[in-house]
C-alpha positions as CSV (number, residue, x, y, z in Angstrom):
1,M,-19.8,28.5,-4.0
2,N,-22.5,25.8,-4.0
3,I,-20.7,23.0,-3.1
4,A,-21.6,19.3,-3.2
5,L,-19.7,16.5,-1.7
6,I,-20.5,12.7,-1.9
7,G,-19.1,10.9,1.2
8,L,-19.0,12.5,4.8
9,G,-16.5,10.6,6.7
10,E,-12.5,11.7,7.4
11,V,-12.4,13.1,4.4
12,G,-15.4,14.9,4.2
13,R,-15.5,16.3,7.4
14,V,-12.2,17.9,6.8
15,L,-13.8,19.5,3.4
16,A,-17.0,20.4,4.7
17,E,-14.9,22.4,8.1
18,D,-12.9,24.1,5.6
19,L,-15.0,25.0,2.3
20,A,-17.6,26.3,4.8
21,D,-16.7,29.7,5.5
22,G,-18.1,31.4,2.2
23,S,-19.7,28.2,0.3
24,T,-23.0,26.9,0.7
25,L,-22.8,23.1,1.4
26,S,-24.8,20.1,0.3
27,A,-23.8,16.4,1.5
28,W,-24.7,12.6,0.3
29,D,-23.3,9.1,1.9
30,T,-24.5,6.6,1.5
31,A,-23.6,5.7,5.0
32,F,-26.3,8.4,6.4
33,A,-29.0,5.6,6.7
34,E,-26.8,4.1,9.5
35,P,-27.6,6.5,12.5
36,V,-24.4,5.5,14.2
37,S,-21.6,5.7,11.5
38,R,-19.4,8.6,11.4
39,A,-21.3,9.8,8.0
40,A,-24.4,10.2,9.9
41,H,-22.9,11.9,12.8
42,N,-20.8,14.2,10.6
43,A,-24.0,15.6,9.3
44,R,-25.4,16.7,12.5
45,E,-22.7,18.5,13.1
46,L,-21.1,20.1,10.0
47,P,-22.7,22.9,8.7
48,V,-24.3,20.8,5.5
49,R,-27.4,20.1,3.9
50,V,-28.1,16.9,4.0
51,A,-29.6,15.6,0.8
52,T,-31.7,12.5,0.1
53,G,-29.4,11.2,-3.0
54,A,-26.4,12.1,-4.6
55,A,-28.9,13.4,-7.6
56,D,-30.2,16.0,-4.8
57,A,-26.9,16.7,-3.4
58,V,-25.4,17.9,-6.8
59,Q,-28.3,19.0,-8.8
60,S,-27.3,22.9,-8.4
61,A,-23.7,22.3,-6.9
62,E,-21.0,24.2,-9.5
63,L,-18.4,21.7,-7.6
64,V,-18.9,18.5,-6.6
65,I,-16.0,16.6,-4.8
66,S,-16.1,12.7,-4.8
67,A,-15.0,11.4,-1.4
68,V,-16.0,7.9,-1.0
69,T,-14.1,4.7,-0.5
70,A,-12.3,3.2,-3.6
71,A,-14.5,0.4,-4.3
72,N,-17.6,3.3,-4.2
73,D,-15.7,5.6,-6.9
74,L,-17.0,4.6,-10.1
75,S,-20.8,4.0,-8.2
76,A,-20.4,7.6,-6.9
77,A,-19.5,8.8,-10.2
78,R,-22.5,7.3,-12.2
79,D,-24.9,8.5,-9.5
80,V,-23.4,12.0,-9.7
81,A,-23.7,11.4,-13.5
82,T,-27.8,11.3,-13.3
83,A,-28.1,15.0,-12.2
84,I,-24.7,17.0,-12.0
85,A,-25.1,20.3,-13.9
86,R,-23.8,21.5,-17.3
87,G,-20.4,22.5,-16.7
88,A,-19.4,21.7,-12.9
89,W,-16.5,20.5,-12.0
90,F,-16.3,17.1,-10.4
91,V,-13.0,16.5,-8.5
92,D,-12.5,12.5,-7.6
93,L,-10.4,12.5,-4.5
94,N,-10.7,8.7,-4.2
95,S,-8.1,6.6,-4.1
96,A,-8.9,4.3,-6.7
97,S,-6.8,2.5,-10.0
98,P,-6.4,4.7,-12.8
99,S,-8.5,2.6,-14.9
100,Q,-11.1,3.0,-13.0
101,K,-11.1,6.8,-12.8
102,Q,-10.7,7.1,-16.6
103,D,-14.3,5.0,-16.4
104,A,-15.8,7.6,-14.2
105,A,-14.1,10.4,-16.3
106,A,-16.2,9.1,-19.5
107,L,-19.6,9.4,-17.0
108,I,-19.0,12.3,-15.8
109,E,-18.1,13.8,-19.4
110,A,-21.1,12.5,-20.8
111,A,-23.3,14.0,-18.6
112,G,-21.8,17.5,-19.3
113,G,-19.3,17.7,-16.4
114,R,-16.1,18.7,-16.2
115,Y,-14.2,15.8,-14.5
116,V,-10.6,16.2,-12.6
117,E,-8.5,13.4,-11.7
118,A,-7.3,14.4,-7.7
119,A,-4.6,12.2,-6.0
120,V,-3.8,13.5,-2.5
121,L,-0.3,12.3,-1.5
122,S,-0.6,13.0,1.9
123,P,-2.6,12.0,5.1
124,I,-5.5,14.6,5.3
125,G,-5.4,15.9,8.5
126,P,-2.1,17.8,9.4
127,L,-2.4,19.7,6.4
128,R,-6.2,19.6,5.8
129,I,-7.1,20.9,2.3
130,G,-3.9,22.6,1.9
131,S,-2.1,18.5,1.7
132,P,-0.7,17.7,-1.6
133,I,-3.2,17.0,-4.4
134,L,-1.9,16.2,-8.2
135,L,-4.8,17.3,-10.7
136,G,-4.8,15.5,-13.6
137,G,-6.9,15.4,-16.7
138,P,-8.1,17.7,-19.6
139,H,-10.1,20.4,-17.3
140,A,-7.2,19.9,-14.7
141,S,-4.9,23.0,-15.4
142,D,-8.1,25.4,-15.6
143,F,-9.2,23.9,-12.5
144,V,-6.1,25.2,-10.5
145,D,-7.0,28.7,-10.2
146,S,-10.6,28.3,-8.5
147,A,-9.3,25.3,-6.1
148,R,-6.3,27.8,-4.5
149,D,-8.9,30.3,-3.9
150,L,-11.2,27.6,-2.5
151,G,-8.2,27.3,0.3
152,F,-6.6,24.5,-1.7
153,S,-3.1,25.7,-1.5
154,G,-0.9,22.6,-2.5
155,V,-2.9,21.9,-5.4
156,E,-0.7,21.3,-9.1
157,F,-1.5,20.5,-12.2
158,F,0.1,17.3,-13.2
159,A,-0.8,15.5,-16.4
160,P,-3.3,16.6,-19.5
161,S,-5.1,13.3,-18.6
162,V,-6.6,10.7,-16.6
163,G,-4.3,8.1,-15.1
164,P,-0.8,9.0,-14.0
165,A,-1.7,11.2,-11.2
166,S,-3.4,8.3,-9.8
167,A,-0.9,6.0,-10.8
168,T,1.5,8.4,-8.4
169,K,-0.5,7.9,-5.5
170,L,-1.4,4.5,-5.6
171,C,2.4,4.0,-6.8
172,R,3.0,5.9,-3.1
173,S,0.8,3.9,-1.5
174,V,2.3,-0.2,-2.2
175,V,5.0,1.3,-0.2
176,V,3.2,3.8,2.1
177,K,0.6,1.1,3.3
178,G,3.1,-1.6,2.9
179,F,5.0,-0.1,5.5
180,E,2.2,-0.1,7.9
181,A,1.4,-3.6,6.9
182,L,5.2,-4.4,7.4
183,L,5.4,-3.1,11.1
184,M,2.4,-4.2,12.4
185,E,3.7,-7.6,11.4
186,S,7.3,-7.4,12.6
187,M,6.2,-5.5,15.6
188,L,3.6,-8.5,16.9
189,T,6.1,-10.8,16.4
190,A,8.9,-9.1,18.2
191,R,6.2,-8.3,21.1
192,T,5.8,-12.2,21.1
193,W,9.8,-12.1,22.0
194,G,10.5,-9.3,23.9
195,V,12.1,-7.8,21.6
196,E,10.4,-4.7,20.2
197,K,12.6,-2.1,21.4
198,P,16.2,-3.4,20.0
199,V,14.2,-4.1,16.5
200,L,13.1,-0.4,16.5
201,D,16.3,1.2,17.3
202,S,17.9,-1.1,14.7
203,L,15.8,-0.1,12.2
204,S,17.9,3.9,12.4
205,N,21.1,2.3,11.5
206,L,19.3,2.0,7.9
207,L,15.7,4.4,8.0
208,P,16.2,7.8,10.3
209,A,13.9,8.8,12.1
210,A,13.6,10.8,14.8
211,D,11.5,8.3,17.3
212,W,10.7,4.7,15.8
213,A,8.6,3.5,18.2
214,A,6.1,6.8,17.9
215,L,6.2,6.0,14.2
216,A,5.5,2.4,14.3
217,E,2.8,3.1,17.2
218,Y,1.0,5.9,14.6
219,M,1.2,3.5,11.5
220,I,-0.1,0.7,12.9
221,R,-2.8,2.5,14.9
222,R,-4.0,4.2,11.6
223,S,-4.1,0.7,10.0
224,I,-6.4,-0.5,12.7
225,E,-8.6,3.0,12.6
226,H,-8.7,3.0,8.8
227,G,-7.9,-1.0,8.2
228,E,-11.1,-1.1,5.4
229,R,-10.8,1.5,3.8
230,R,-6.6,1.0,3.3
231,S,-7.1,-2.6,2.2
232,E,-10.0,-1.4,-0.3
233,E,-7.2,1.1,-1.6
234,M,-4.5,-1.8,-2.1
235,V,-7.0,-3.8,-3.8
236,E,-7.2,-0.5,-6.6
237,A,-2.8,-0.3,-6.5
238,A,-3.0,-4.6,-7.1
239,S,-5.1,-3.4,-10.4
240,A,-2.8,-0.5,-11.3
241,V,0.7,-3.1,-10.6
242,T,-1.4,-5.8,-12.6
243,N,-2.0,-3.7,-15.3
244,A,1.5,-2.2,-15.7
245,G,2.6,-6.6,-16.2
246,V,3.8,-6.5,-12.9
247,E,2.3,-9.5,-10.9
248,P,0.8,-7.4,-7.2
249,L,2.8,-9.8,-4.9
250,M,3.3,-7.0,-2.2
251,A,0.0,-5.1,-2.7
252,T,-2.3,-7.8,-2.5
253,A,-0.8,-9.2,0.8
254,T,-1.2,-5.4,2.3
255,A,-4.6,-5.6,1.3
256,R,-4.9,-9.0,2.8
257,R,-3.3,-7.6,6.0
258,Q,-5.0,-4.4,6.6
259,A,-8.1,-5.5,6.2
260,W,-7.1,-7.9,8.9
261,A,-6.0,-4.4,11.5
262,D,-9.8,-3.7,10.4
263,K,-10.9,-6.1,12.8
264,H,-8.9,-4.9,16.3
265,R,-10.6,-1.7,16.7
266,D,-10.8,-2.3,20.1
267,A,-7.2,-2.3,20.6
268,L,-7.2,1.7,19.5
269,N,-7.8,2.0,24.0
270,A,-4.6,1.6,24.6
271,D,-1.9,3.5,25.9
272,D,1.3,2.8,24.5
273,L,2.8,0.8,22.1
274,G,3.1,-2.3,24.0
275,G,-0.6,-2.4,25.1
276,L,-1.5,-1.9,21.6
277,L,0.5,-5.1,20.4
278,D,-0.7,-7.0,23.5
279,A,-4.9,-5.9,22.6
280,I,-4.1,-7.1,18.8
281,R,-2.2,-10.5,20.4
282,A,-5.1,-10.7,23.2
283,A,-8.1,-10.9,20.7
284,R,-6.5,-13.4,18.9
285,T,-6.2,-15.9,21.4
């Protein structure tokens, strides 16, 4: 199958690695223009044809997978719509709001493509393309078998309309990304007082976990490493919350904390939770 990947960051790399066997891959990412970017680095290492633009990437593709940041979801669909082949699948993996996905769907459908909303409900790393993915839209049920044949073993038909799958993803993100933000704020304060261990130990009384220190370190590291992308996702979550008639107090605060975390990437060199927190604190002084 001829597959075009729009976006070659963390998710795009996993897709390229897992889909390379038996498929011909083309890729486009706006960050290709920056030689030191993750996307440019991935393009040099992966078995993909590096396209000159979105239109070049998709012109002969039977399947287009959009894996860009939430803020670029609609612009990616707009670029693809100029050249997508009639009848080609367009799978939108991005963490965008239901309304933005509906707008993207309208662009792709008007151009003759078959839009499929996709919502990934776990980190992509552990299960890779076998991750749980909800599919939505009028073409979603028809795409399930093709997706599974390609290795997307965790796909599930979820809704015949565009919107519910993304709403599920973003409501989940209010909790998960919010929990990351809460742990970071709590642990930075606890470290100032030297009480991070008793705080973490006390959490097991309410929320059992095998190793709260390891979980806290993992979540804080994820926020720092992917803070910009998470912040964009939470802006989309705030939009979804607002459209539901709820004031997005938590989603908006989480977006701000995730954006703040992105500014502390040097702390990732620390070896443990304490070192990580100290490195963040030191950068603030």
